[in-house]
N, C-alpha and C positions, 0 to 999 in steps of 0.2 A: 630229470633235467630233460626240458623240451627240446627237441632237434630245430635247429633253423631251418627257415625255408629252402637255402641252398643244399644243406647236407640231406634233405629229403629229396629235393629234386635229383641229386645226386645217386641215391638208393634207387629211386625209382628206373631212374637212366640204365644204372648198373644191373639192375635183375632183368631188365629187360634185352640187355645187350647179347647180339647173337652169338659173340664168344663166350660170355658167362654161360648162357644156354647149352651151346656146344660142348664146353667143358664139363658140365654136368652131365651131359650125355655121353661122351666117350671117355669118362673116367679121367681128365686131368684135373690137376689139383689147382689150377689158375687158368683164366683166359689169356696169361702171358708165355703159355706152351705153344699158342698159333703165332705167335711173333717168331719165335726160334724155329717152328716147323715153315713157316714160310718164307725165312732166309735159308733154311736148310734146302727147300724146295729149288733156290734160284741158285745158290752158291755151294751147296753140297760138301759142306764144310766139315761133317762128323760121317768118318768113316769107319767100318767094322775094324776091330781091333784096337783102336785107339784107345789111348789116356786122356780123360778129360778131367778139368777141374772146373766146377760152378760155384761161382762166388756170389753172398747174397742169395745163396739157394732156397733159402724157405718161400712158400709152402712148399715145393719142390716141383714145380711145372717143366722148369726146365731140364732138369734131371731124369725126368721120365722122357723126355724126349731124347737126349743125350744117349740114354740107357739103350732104347730102343733100337737106335742106329748103331751102336758101337759093337751089339752082338755078345755073344758068349765069350769071345778073346778079349774084347774090350775091357776098360774099367773105367767106373766114373766115382768121383771124389766130391761130395759137395761138403760146401762149408758156411756157416751162417754164425754171426752172434745172437742170432733168436734160435730156440730147439724147432727141430723138423721131427714131423712122424715119420717113422722108419720107411724106407722105400725097397722093395726087393732088389739086389744087387746094385744098391748105390751105398757107399760108405759114406758116414757122416762125420764132420768133425765140428763140436761146437765151441766157438771163440773167435777170438780177433787176431787173424794173422799175422798182424805186426807184433804179436806177442810171440818169442824164439820156440815156445814150447809147443805152442798150436801150429806154427809152421814146420816144425819138426815132424809132428803127428800126421798133418799133411802128406809130407813127401816120404814117411814110412809106408803109409796107406799106398801109395803107389809105389813101392818098395824102391824109392831113390831112383826111379827111371824117370828120364826126360819126360815133359807133358807134351801132347800132341797138340791141344786145344785148350784154351781158357776161355771159359764164356762167363759174363759178369751182367747180370740185371739189376744191380745196386744201384739204391736209391737212398739219398738222406731222407729223414724224417721232415714232410715239407711243411714250413710255416704260412706261406703264401705270399713272404715277402722275397721277393726276387733278388735284392742285395744279400738278404742270407742265404738262401737256397742255393742260389748258383754257386757261390765259393765251395759249399759243402759237397756240391754233387762234383766238381772239378777235383777236389781233394780225394774222393773216393776213386775217383778213375785214376788219379796219379797213384794210389798204393795199388790199383790192379795192374797197372803198366808196369809197378817196381816188380811185382809178383810174378808176371810174367817174364820179367827180365831173369828173374832167378831160376824157374824152373821148365819153361818152354826149351822144346829140343831146336835146333838151327831148321828153319823153315818151318816153325808152326805158327799156329794162327790163334788172333786174339779177337774176340768179339764182345764188344762192351757197350751199354746204353750212356748216352750223354744227351744232356738238354742243350738247345741251341740258346747262345748269350755269349756274355762274358766270358773270355778264357776259353771258347771252342776253336777260335785257329790257333792259338799259339800251341794247344794240345794236338790238334792236328798236326801240325808240324812236326811235333816231337815225337808221334806215331811215325812219320814218313822219314824220319831218321834211323827208326829202329826196323821198319818193316820195308819189305819191297813194292808193296801196293797196299792203299788204304781204300776203302770204299765206303760211302754212305747208304743206307739202307734205311726205308721208312714202311714197314711192313703192314699190311692192310689192316691188321689186327691192332695195329699203333692207331689209338684215336687220332682223328683228323687236327683237332683243336689243339692236342699235346705238343709242347716242342721237343719232346723226345724223338731221337733218331739213334739209330745204330752204328757204331764204327767197325767195320770190319776190316782189320788187320793182316794181311797173309804175307807169310816169308819172311819170319823172323830172322834179323842178321845178328847171330848170336855172337 
């Protein structure tokens, strides 16, 4: 099947993208790694010895960054409904964390200890129809918030991607009830035209 003009243009732009090229040179699995690196540089959310859960982890760019900063005494557990190629010192759970058996497997991997940080770069499969895509995105965020409610230790942190649009403000208000401080971040690695931003929620009120 021939590619459409729009998909061909996207592919050309993608392969010329400075962060795609940089990720290939520096050994990161995706350009998304630089979004987390830039947030880390600004906010220092990942510290040595932390327990970190990475939601929607495949192909593993964020897990690589988290592993880099938690050090030998820290732990990174990655989770996705899609398979992910093994990463050194990153434990992976394949499945949907809404299922009790999957959630229990995740908890077992961190020895049922409280989590310091939940990171989520999850996004739905995009159809291009905003009225369909935005509710799907908000639903995933609600799931991430619910998981963080269950696993985060008091004072813990949640970082997650959100697309600005319908549902953004109510979700922001919901986070502000649960966390002491909520900040919006738009790292340079996030494409300017994209509606994505990252919500950084600090100080979980367990």
